[in-house]
C-alpha atoms as one frame of an Amber mdcrd trajectory, in Angstrom:
protein
 -20.472  34.004 -50.300 -19.598  33.010 -46.714 -20.325  36.536 -45.509 -23.738
  36.542 -47.210 -24.686  33.141 -45.774 -23.609  34.079 -42.252 -25.328  37.478
 -42.450 -28.647  36.026 -43.638 -28.441  33.232 -41.038 -27.769  35.648 -38.170
 -30.457  38.110 -39.245 -33.131  35.527 -40.063 -32.534  33.662 -36.793 -33.118
  36.895 -34.877 -36.254  37.697 -36.913 -37.623  34.146 -36.689 -37.226  34.047
 -32.903 -38.804  37.504 -32.628 -41.882  36.665 -34.695 -42.309  33.185 -33.221
 -42.458  34.745 -29.743 -45.311  36.970 -30.943 -47.015  33.815 -32.225 -46.561
  31.918 -28.941 -47.719  34.840 -26.801 -50.790  35.327 -28.991 -51.724  31.652
 -28.749 -51.115  31.684 -24.981 -54.000  34.165 -24.539 -56.259  32.331 -26.981
 -55.684  34.732 -29.875 -55.736  33.087 -33.312 -52.886  33.718 -35.734 -53.964
  33.918 -39.358 -50.504  33.671 -40.925 -46.839  33.331 -39.985 -44.289  34.184
 -42.672 -40.588  33.428 -42.807 -39.250  36.054 -45.199 -40.990  38.926 -46.938
 -42.518  39.518 -50.356 -44.147  36.937 -52.638 -45.072  33.641 -50.984 -43.237
  30.692 -52.534 -44.667  27.959 -50.288 -47.490  27.674 -47.785 -49.053  25.053
 -45.558 -51.685  25.009 -42.782 -51.154  23.798 -39.236 -53.061  24.490 -35.998
 -55.270  27.097 -37.630 -52.384  29.153 -39.038 -51.147  29.497 -42.591 -47.362
  29.092 -42.485 -45.578  30.844 -45.321 -42.127  30.781 -46.839 -41.621  34.068
 -48.675 -39.134  35.005 -51.347 -36.962  37.654 -49.650 -35.035  36.150 -46.681
 -34.729  39.453 -44.815 -37.643  39.585 -42.413 -40.905  37.981 -41.403 -44.293
  38.759 -39.914 -47.231  37.460 -37.905 -50.749  38.282 -39.129 -53.094  38.780
 -36.160 -56.798  39.645 -36.412 -57.936  43.028 -35.105 -54.712  44.871 -35.971
 -56.239  47.008 -38.748 -59.515  48.816 -39.446 -62.325  46.926 -41.203 -63.352
  48.026 -44.669 -67.132  48.185 -45.183 -68.839  47.354 -48.465 -69.140  51.049
 -49.307 -65.385  51.517 -48.788 -65.674  53.293 -45.436 -63.550  52.248 -42.481
 -64.855  50.839 -39.204 -63.294  49.760 -35.938 -62.291  46.078 -35.859 -64.471
  43.995 -33.562 -62.282  40.950 -33.077 -58.776  39.769 -32.212 -56.305  42.242
 -30.729 -58.804  45.114 -30.921 -61.076  43.668 -28.229 -58.424  42.256 -25.900
 -57.619  43.912 -22.556 -54.473  46.025 -22.353 -52.389  43.481 -20.444 -52.976
  40.852 -23.144 -52.103  43.301 -25.923 -48.875  44.253 -24.172 -48.002  40.595
 -23.589 -48.403  39.771 -27.281 -46.456  42.848 -28.415 -43.550  42.508 -25.976
 -42.949  38.853 -26.860 -40.497  39.580 -29.663 -38.446  41.959 -27.517 -38.133
  39.416 -24.700 -37.259  36.627 -27.144 -34.455  38.604 -28.790 -33.061  39.535
 -25.396 -33.141  35.902 -24.274 -31.477  34.719 -27.489 -28.844  37.445 -27.132
 -28.034  36.225 -23.624 -27.716  32.598 -24.790 -25.488  33.523 -27.739 -23.270
  35.786 -25.633 -22.861  33.140 -22.945 -21.894  30.563 -25.581 -19.375  32.955
 -27.148 -17.728  33.526 -23.750 -17.497  29.786 -23.092 -15.843  29.262 -26.494
 -13.557  32.299 -26.138 -13.067  33.146 -22.437 -11.227  36.373 -23.332 -14.653
  37.820 -24.251 -15.509  37.697 -20.562 -13.749  41.041 -20.235 -16.324  42.530
 -22.635 -19.177  41.151 -20.533 -17.950  41.798 -16.994 -15.242  44.423 -17.437
 -12.854  42.135 -15.577  -9.860  40.664 -17.371  -9.823  36.843 -17.317  -7.070
  34.889 -15.621  -4.354  34.003 -18.122  -1.153  31.981 -18.071   1.841  32.105
 -20.369   2.372  33.940 -23.634   2.402  32.828 -27.260   3.520  34.838 -30.285
   0.431  35.206 -32.475   2.048  37.185 -35.299   5.415  38.588 -36.362   5.566
  41.851 -38.312   7.489  41.734 -41.569  10.754  43.673 -41.514  10.721  43.938
 -37.731  13.469  43.083 -35.246  11.459  39.982 -34.297  11.556  38.797 -37.914
  15.302  39.409 -38.054  15.740  37.338 -34.873  13.663  34.549 -36.491  10.890
  34.645 -33.909   8.016  32.556 -35.232   4.264  32.497 -34.929   3.335  29.870
 -32.351   6.500  30.279 -30.253   5.836  30.221 -26.517   7.781  32.588 -24.284
   9.321  30.303 -21.685  11.206  33.200 -20.104  12.250  36.792 -20.680  15.442
  37.367 -18.747  14.634  36.292 -15.183  10.858  36.417 -15.712   9.648  32.839
 -16.187   6.447  31.959 -18.076   5.198  35.566 -18.258   1.688  36.644 -19.150
   1.424  39.049 -22.136   1.366  42.085 -19.814   4.337  40.767 -17.855   6.166
  40.044 -21.114   5.677  43.601 -22.365   6.850  45.021 -19.030   9.889  42.721
 -18.968  10.902  43.655 -22.518  10.531  47.372 -21.848  12.639  47.112 -18.693
  15.419  45.012 -20.222  18.943  46.242 -20.818  19.533  43.259 -23.088  16.918
  41.160 -24.859  17.143  37.528 -23.776  14.222  35.339 -24.812  13.804  31.655
 -24.074  11.337  30.256 -26.616   9.648  26.913 -27.158   8.614  26.276 -30.740
   5.632  24.295 -31.892   8.033  21.349 -32.342   8.636  21.359 -28.582  12.287
  22.407 -28.858  13.590  25.313 -26.799  16.007  27.963 -27.997  17.505  31.170
 -26.607  17.530  34.406 -28.596  19.570  37.414 -27.506  19.929  40.901 -28.952
  20.925  44.401 -27.808  17.989  46.287 -26.301  17.044  48.892 -27.159  18.365
  48.217 -30.674  21.649  49.974 -31.455  20.254  51.611 -34.607  17.255  53.121
 -32.803  16.809  56.800 -33.590  17.069  59.199 -30.612  13.708  59.592 -28.871
  12.092  56.710 -30.775  10.248  53.919 -28.956  11.847  50.481 -29.410   9.475
  47.971 -31.006  10.078  44.229 -31.140   7.352  43.623 -33.738   5.272  40.784
 -32.307   1.659  40.268 -31.323   1.385  38.479 -27.998  -1.620  36.478 -26.802
  -2.219  34.372 -23.679  -1.150  30.745 -23.969  -3.941  29.663 -21.641  -7.092
  31.435 -20.506  -9.106  30.306 -17.505 -12.384  28.816 -18.694 -15.834  29.803
 -17.457 -18.850  27.593 -16.857 -21.950  28.075 -18.991 -24.247  28.872 -16.055
 -21.809  31.477 -14.742 -21.492  32.974 -18.203 -25.283  32.932 -18.592 -25.768
  34.987 -15.430 -23.038  37.444 -16.396 -24.481  37.782 -19.908 -27.955  38.510
 -18.506 -26.495  41.231 -16.280 -24.631  42.634 -19.289 -27.857  42.784 -21.310
 -29.546  44.837 -18.590 -26.511  47.072 -18.084 -26.130  48.049 -21.753 -29.847
  48.808 -22.292 -29.632  52.562 -21.578 -26.407  52.849 -23.583 -28.124  51.260
 -26.584 -31.100  53.620 -26.315 -28.755  56.615 -26.225 -26.784  55.131 -29.107
 -29.885  54.809 -31.279 -30.914  58.396 -30.550 -27.416  59.694 -31.356 -27.201
  57.527 -34.463 -30.530  58.759 -35.817 -29.494  62.334 -35.082 -26.234  61.802
 -36.977 -28.135  60.364 -39.954 -30.400  63.415 -40.097 -27.584  65.941 -39.778
 -25.092  64.086 -41.974 -22.467  64.064 -39.226 -20.189  61.039 -38.685 -22.101
  58.105 -37.219 -20.410  55.658 -34.862 -23.498  54.534 -32.928 -25.796  52.830
 -35.454 -24.830  50.454 -38.251 -26.931  50.120 -41.377 -27.029  47.155 -43.768
 -23.568  47.899 -45.191 -22.010  48.214 -41.755 -23.667  45.015 -40.531 -22.490
  43.013 -43.537 -18.964  44.346 -43.049 -18.923  43.388 -39.371 -20.348  39.935
 -40.082 -17.697  39.365 -42.755 -14.923  40.343 -40.364 -16.303  38.107 -37.610
 -16.806  35.136 -39.958 -13.193  35.380 -41.115 -11.998  34.868 -37.529 -14.169
  32.032 -36.231 -17.387  30.889 -34.596 -17.022  32.778 -31.299 -16.825  36.254
 -32.911 -19.913  35.454 -35.020 -21.827  34.417 -31.892 -20.693  37.578 -30.089
 -21.868  39.749 -32.985 -25.151  37.815 -33.271 -25.758  38.409 -29.557 -25.226
  42.150 -29.956 -27.531  42.198 -33.003 -30.273  40.497 -30.969 -29.843  42.962
 -28.104 -29.982  45.828 -30.587 -33.076  44.431 -32.301 -34.819  44.085 -28.943
 -33.997  47.644 -27.855 -34.833  49.084 -31.278 -38.258  47.425 -31.342 -38.967
  48.733 -27.854 -38.521  52.371 -28.927 -41.867  54.261 -28.828 -41.956  54.751
 -32.599 -45.278  53.916 -34.321 -44.989  50.756 -36.371 -42.495  49.178 -33.969
 -43.563  47.024 -31.022 -42.841  49.863 -28.597 -44.959  52.268 -30.635 -47.846
  49.806 -30.761 -47.592  49.305 -26.993 -47.641  53.087 -26.484 -50.742  53.605
 -28.660 -52.518  50.646 -27.017 -51.823  52.213 -23.623 -53.111  55.612 -24.786
 -56.322  53.990 -26.039 -56.810  52.205 -22.725 -56.208  55.387 -20.712 -58.484
  57.593 -22.814 -61.187  54.907 -22.838 -61.935  55.038 -26.560 -60.077  54.057
 -29.742 -58.662  56.371 -32.356 -60.749  57.091 -35.423 -60.884  54.149 -37.867
 -57.687  54.130 -39.909 -55.971  56.771 -37.772 -53.824  54.336 -35.806 -52.790
  52.595 -39.043 -51.744  55.998 -40.425 -49.546  56.569 -37.365 -47.877  53.203
 -37.873 -47.366  53.813 -41.587 -45.730  57.166 -40.877 -43.471  55.590 -38.246
 -42.320  52.790 -40.534 -41.749  55.253 -43.378 -39.585  57.393 -41.081 -37.556
  54.373 -39.944 -37.015  53.228 -43.533 -35.920  56.739 -44.519 -33.372  56.750
 -41.684 -32.064  53.349 -42.780 -31.660  54.668 -46.326 -29.789  57.724 -45.029
 -27.467  55.587 -42.917 -26.866  53.232 -45.853 -26.015  56.143 -48.164 -23.580
  57.490 -45.569 -21.953  54.061 -45.200 -21.612  53.664 -48.970 -20.172  57.153
 -49.173 -17.649  56.240 -46.512 -16.624  53.085 -48.381 -16.304  54.856 -51.719
 -14.505  57.814 -50.185 -12.237  55.610 -48.044
């Protein structure tokens, strides 16, 4: 249940911000908005405000903004005609401004979420900047069952006061000190504040020839240097720009993998997203915010792809119309968009089938 709630919240927040940006950009150029829907499918509630019908729809997995001039007019005899209002008669720069609003909004939300995640969990700064954060001390985060550490009664939450002559080591220093020891001598401080010394032969006497000695603990920093929100915000914005080409390449590779049936590690479908959200939610708030930021970045880049039906495809066709100086035949542009959306949905189905196959086979 928690996974479902978190998944819907993350996805609907991204969609709501995306569509509301389209709404704001349309209103900023004087373009009326006929309807704004939160959710898809049958409308369960509606109300009117500022000339727009606001809708709450049944399926909480999407949303839309209904703008005039986005589709061909249907004459009384059933023939199609060019629309003569709304988006259809606006200059190119206004069309592009309305269409790009959702992309910019998702990117901005991704930056805010990523910056917040880094402030809450400074270790994520390494993901954003590629530079490891400053850390102090080492704490045992987990002890493997049946390991030497378990036999020596090392406990989760113990702080490594010293390893031999190395005082208050960082996790990297602790690993290096253990590997270089002739005898294991650990000074530990438990969560009760009491210190104790643990000694043992190292490497263990029963170690098989050629085997690597393993203590059996997971080490994490005791303290991580914090980062200010404004600093994190700037670093997150730079990260969003830096990963843009990688995301484009990832989408292309992922779609290619879906079509060929080869293993896909670049694009996650619904099953993969739910799995990742469940894993993040089981850890804490910061991982959920990190994942939500990446989902917003991905949604922004995906919508910017020049595929008919997506914002990028609509921007491309609007530019073509402006360059050629005349519109497509009535209904032709809508057919392009329908074909693009159908292709995207087919790819999503393929990716979902592959993910389900992986779960069932794994």
